[in-house]
C-alpha positions in Angstrom: 134.0 85.9 114.8 131.6 84.8 112.1 131.2 81.1 111.3 128.4 79.5 109.3 125.9 77.6 111.5 123.9 74.6 110.2 120.8 76.9 109.8 122.7 78.9 107.2 122.4 75.9 104.9 119.0 76.1 103.1 116.6 73.5 104.6 116.0 71.8 101.3 119.7 71.2 100.9 119.7 69.1 104.2 116.8 66.8 103.2 118.1 63.3 102.6 121.7 64.3 103.3 123.9 62.3 105.6 125.1 64.7 108.3 128.0 63.7 110.5 127.7 65.5 113.8 130.5 65.7 116.3 128.8 65.9 119.7 130.2 65.8 123.2 128.6 62.8 124.9 131.5 62.5 127.4 129.0 62.0 130.3 129.9 60.9 133.9 129.2 57.3 134.6 129.1 55.4 137.9 130.8 52.1 138.4 127.7 50.3 137.1 127.8 52.5 134.0 124.7 54.5 134.9 124.8 58.0 133.5 124.8 60.4 136.5 124.3 63.6 134.6 123.0 63.9 131.1 123.4 67.6 130.6 125.9 67.1 127.8 123.4 64.9 125.9 120.6 67.5 126.4 122.9 70.3 125.2 123.0 68.8 121.6 119.3 68.1 121.3 118.5 71.4 119.5 120.9 70.5 116.7 119.9 66.9 116.5 116.2 67.7 116.4 116.7 70.4 113.8 118.4 68.0 111.5 115.7 65.3 112.1 113.0 67.9 111.2 114.9 68.8 108.0 114.9 65.2 106.9 118.6 64.6 107.3 120.2 61.2 108.1 121.9 62.0 111.3 125.2 60.3 112.2 126.5 61.2 115.7 130.1 60.7 116.8 131.7 61.3 120.2 134.3 60.2 122.7 133.7 59.0 126.2 136.3 58.8 129.0 139.9 57.8 128.4 140.0 54.4 126.9 143.6 55.0 125.7 143.2 54.1 122.1 141.7 50.7 122.5 138.2 49.2 123.0 137.1 49.2 126.6 133.5 48.1 127.3 133.2 50.4 130.3 133.5 53.4 127.9 131.1 52.1 125.3 128.5 54.7 124.1 125.7 52.1 124.1 124.3 53.6 127.4 124.3 57.0 125.7 122.3 55.7 122.8 119.7 54.4 125.2 119.4 57.7 127.0 119.3 59.7 123.8 116.5 57.4 122.4 114.4 58.3 125.5 115.2 62.1 125.2 114.3 62.1 121.5 111.4 59.7 122.0 112.8 58.0 118.9 115.0 54.9 118.4 118.6 55.7 118.0 120.6 53.1 116.0 123.8 52.2 117.9 126.7 50.9 115.8 129.4 49.0 117.7 132.2 50.6 115.7 132.9 54.1 114.2 134.7 53.1 111.0 134.8 50.0 108.7 132.6 48.2 106.1 129.9 47.2 108.6 129.4 50.8 109.7 129.2 52.0 106.1 126.6 49.4 105.3 124.5 50.3 108.3 124.7 54.0 107.5 123.5 53.2 104.0 120.2 51.9 105.5 119.4 55.1 107.3 116.2 56.8 106.1 115.4 60.6 106.3 115.0 61.7 109.9 116.9 58.6 111.3 119.6 58.9 113.9 122.6 56.7 114.4 125.3 56.9 117.2 128.7 55.4 116.4 130.9 53.7 119.0 133.5 55.7 121.0 136.0 57.5 118.7 138.8 57.1 121.2 138.8 53.3 120.9 141.2 54.2 118.0 144.5 56.0 118.9 144.2 57.6 115.4 141.5 59.9 116.7 143.8 61.8 119.1 146.6 61.6 116.6 144.4 63.4 114.1 145.3 60.7 111.6 144.3 61.7 108.1 143.2 58.2 107.0 141.0 57.9 110.1 139.4 61.4 109.4 138.8 60.4 105.8 137.1 57.2 106.9 134.7 59.1 109.1 134.1 61.8 106.4 133.3 59.0 103.9 130.1 58.3 105.9 128.5 61.7 105.2 127.9 64.7 102.9 128.1 67.4 105.5 130.0 67.8 108.8 128.7 69.7 111.9 130.7 70.5 115.0 128.4 70.7 118.1 131.1 69.6 120.6 132.4 72.9 122.0 134.2 71.1 124.9 136.3 69.2 122.4 137.0 72.1 120.1 140.4 73.0 121.6 141.6 69.5 120.6 143.3 68.9 117.3 141.7 65.5 116.9 140.5 63.7 113.7 136.8 64.1 114.5 137.2 67.8 115.4 139.6 69.2 112.8 140.5 66.4 110.4 137.1 65.6 109.0 136.5 69.3 108.0 139.2 68.8 105.3 136.9 66.5 103.4 133.4 67.9 104.0 131.7 71.2 104.1 131.9 72.1 107.8 129.4 74.1 110.0 128.7 74.9 113.6 125.9 73.3 115.5 123.6 75.5 117.6 125.6 74.8 120.8 128.9 75.7 119.2 127.4 78.8 117.5 126.1 80.1 120.8 129.4 79.5 122.6 131.2 81.5 119.8 128.7 84.3 120.0 128.8 84.7 123.8 132.6 84.3 124.3 133.4 86.5 121.3 131.2 89.2 122.8 133.3 89.1 126.0 136.4 89.8 123.9 135.0 92.2 121.4 132.2 94.2 123.1 131.7 93.5 126.8 129.5 95.8 128.8 131.8 97.7 131.2 132.8 97.4 134.0 133.9 93.8 133.0 135.3 91.6 135.8 136.8 88.2 135.8 136.8 85.7 138.7 139.5 83.1 138.4 140.0 80.2 140.7 140.9 76.5 140.4 144.2 74.8 141.3 146.8 76.2 139.0 148.2 79.5 137.8 149.8 77.7 134.8 146.3 76.9 133.4 145.3 80.5 133.5 148.5 82.5 132.5 147.4 83.0 128.8 143.8 84.0 129.7 144.9 86.4 132.4 147.3 88.1 130.0 144.7 88.5 127.3 141.9 89.6 129.7 144.3 92.2 131.1 143.5 94.2 128.0 139.7 93.8 128.4 138.7 93.8 132.1 138.7 96.4 134.9 139.2 93.9 137.8 140.4 90.3 138.3 139.4 88.5 141.5 141.7 85.5 142.3 140.8 82.7 144.6 141.2 78.9 144.9 144.5 77.0 144.8 146.1 79.4 142.3 145.8 82.3 144.8 148.5 80.9 147.1 151.2 81.2 144.4 150.2 84.9 144.0 150.3 85.4 147.8 153.7 83.7 147.9 154.9 86.0 145.2 154.2 88.9 147.5 156.4 87.3 150.2 153.6 86.0 152.4 153.7 82.7 154.3 151.3 80.1 152.8 152.0 77.1 155.0 151.4 73.8 153.2 149.0 75.3 150.6 149.1 74.4 147.0 152.1 76.2 145.3 153.5 76.3 141.8 157.1 77.1 142.7 158.1 77.7 139.1 155.2 80.3 138.6 156.1 82.6 141.5 157.9 85.0 139.1 155.1 84.9 136.6 152.6 85.8 139.3 154.8 88.7 140.4 155.0 89.9 136.8 151.2 89.7 136.3 150.6 91.8 139.5 153.1 94.4 138.3 151.7 94.5 134.8 148.2 95.0 136.2 149.4 97.9 138.4 150.9 99.6 135.3 147.7 99.1 133.3 145.5 100.3 136.1 143.8 96.9 136.4 142.6 96.0 139.9 143.7 92.5 141.0 142.0 91.3 144.3 143.7 88.5 146.3 142.1 86.9 149.4 142.3 88.8 152.7 141.6 85.7 154.8 141.7 82.0 154.2 140.0 78.9 155.7 143.0 76.6 156.5 143.0 72.9 157.4 145.5 70.6 159.0 144.9 68.0 156.3 143.2 67.6 152.9 140.0 66.0 154.2 136.4 66.7 155.1 137.0 65.9 158.7 140.1 68.1 159.1 140.5 70.7 161.8 140.0 74.1 160.3 140.2 77.8 161.2 140.2 81.2 159.5 143.5 83.0 159.3 144.9 86.1 157.8 145.9 85.4 154.1 149.3 87.1 154.7 150.3 84.7 157.4 149.1 81.2 157.1 150.4 78.9 159.8 153.1 76.3 159.1 151.8 72.8 158.5 148.3 74.1 157.5 146.9 74.4 154.0 144.5 76.8 152.4 141.1 75.2 151.5 138.7 78.1 150.9 138.4 81.9 150.9 137.3 83.4 154.3 134.4 85.6 155.2 136.3 88.9 154.8 137.3 87.9 151.3 133.7 86.9 150.4 132.6 90.4 151.4 135.5 92.0 149.5 134.6 90.1 146.4 130.9 90.8 146.7 131.6 94.5 147.2 133.6 94.7 144.0 131.3 92.5 141.9 128.3 94.6 142.8 129.5 97.3 140.3 130.1 94.9 137.4 128.0 94.8 134.2 129.8 91.7 132.8 131.4 88.9 134.8 133.3 85.8 133.6 134.0 83.1 136.1 136.3 80.1 135.7 137.5 77.9 138.6 136.1 77.3 142.1 137.4 79.5 145.0 138.1 76.6 147.3 137.9 72.8 147.6 134.1 73.1 146.9 133.7 69.3 146.5 134.1 69.1 150.3 131.0 70.6 152.0 133.1 72.1 154.8 135.2 74.1 152.2 132.5 75.0 149.8 131.2 78.2 151.4 133.3 80.7 149.4 132.4 79.2 146.0 128.7 78.8 146.9 128.4 82.3 148.4 129.9 83.9 145.3 127.7 81.7 143.0 124.6 82.7 144.8 125.6 86.4 144.8 126.1 86.3 141.0 122.6 84.9 140.7 121.2 88.2 142.3 123.2 90.6 140.1 121.8 92.6 137.2 124.8 91.7 135.0 125.9 89.5 132.1 127.3 86.4 133.9 129.3 83.9 131.9 130.4 80.7 133.6 133.4 79.0 132.0 132.4 75.4 132.2 134.1 72.6 134.2 134.0 72.9 138.0 132.6 76.4 137.9 129.5 75.1 136.0 129.2 72.3 138.6 129.5 75.0 141.4 126.6 77.1 140.1 124.4 74.1 139.6 125.2 72.9 143.1 124.4 76.3 144.5 121.0 76.1 142.6 121.5 79.2 140.6 122.4 77.8 137.1 119.1 79.2 135.7 120.1 82.7 136.8 123.3 82.8 134.8 123.4 84.4 131.3 125.5 81.5 129.9 127.2 78.4 131.2 129.8 77.2 128.8 130.0 73.5 128.1 133.8 73.5 128.0 136.1 74.6 130.8 139.4 74.2 129.0 137.9 75.2 125.7 136.3 78.4 127.0 139.7 79.5 128.6 141.6 78.8 125.4 139.0 80.7 123.4 139.3 83.7 125.7 143.1 83.5 125.4 143.3 83.1 121.6 140.0 84.3 120.3 139.5 81.0 118.4 139.9 77.2 118.7 141.2 74.6 116.2 137.7 73.0 115.9 136.2 76.4 115.1 138.9 77.6 112.8 138.1 74.8 110.3 134.4 75.7 110.0 133.1 77.7 107.0 133.3 81.5 107.3 130.1 83.5 106.9 
């Protein structure tokens, strides 16, 4: 999939131009509004610095949290402007709105190499509604649009798809890298290609499983979604997470895989608990016969060895979704063991954002992965459909 990146624009054409950059500054905040992880801000620094160097006037737009279409001081981007100023070692002008006369006037004062960050887009319901008037207002601030927010690119929002109707639209470096890496998984993966899929729900992964079924040699399934697959085989799963309405789908996926000669590995043993809590009583049981009143919380030691034995032969691995309730120390062993094992392999390892990205960071092996996607939902949708709404609208090469 070939889309134009911002460095495809001749440098002299960027000088003095107002460039509207959709970034993903949806960072986690504590109750006192301290940023607890600035990885998302750092991820867009290459694009921002490039535009500064080229003498552009950089106008950054983002959402933060879920303010439900109205101003909410807790979700103001003012704290992000402060952090970004430190990271760039340069003052970032923060504007307390994202549209309107005052914003236009302030943007007019920007000089070459200046950076402004506008207030949270989602303070307006029109952002999520992809309202054309709102998109036009945003577009009126600039000469060029850049999408560097991969994690928001599966959303048909005004700042993601609407603005591109009114301005020449390019990928930032972050989005360009995501397109390259994820496209290569679909178009030319080194074989054998294996996928590890976890997380809570089968329903989130149906599309991606069906599409990957034509690409991979093996799919390893763990986490909450594995219990629906086990149930579809007639096994008892106690009080484990179950999507009753997806039992037939799970059955069909397993039959389809068998027909296509794709190996699907389900857990052999499970760490179960008598309640959903860190201090729960727990034990390891056979995956085919979980006790009544107990719930699956992690994959067991036999499953960890089964998965490792399979992954050892992989040349390409995609992982999305933890293999247990990894947020609780007691039930993080499966996820951590597989994360650390991937760090030792001589293979292309692509981590599909979200909780999987947190898991490899927590296991201390993030630097050993080939690529960690910045978008969980976006990476899954890309692997299902081969494109995203926010990428479709960018200029073709």
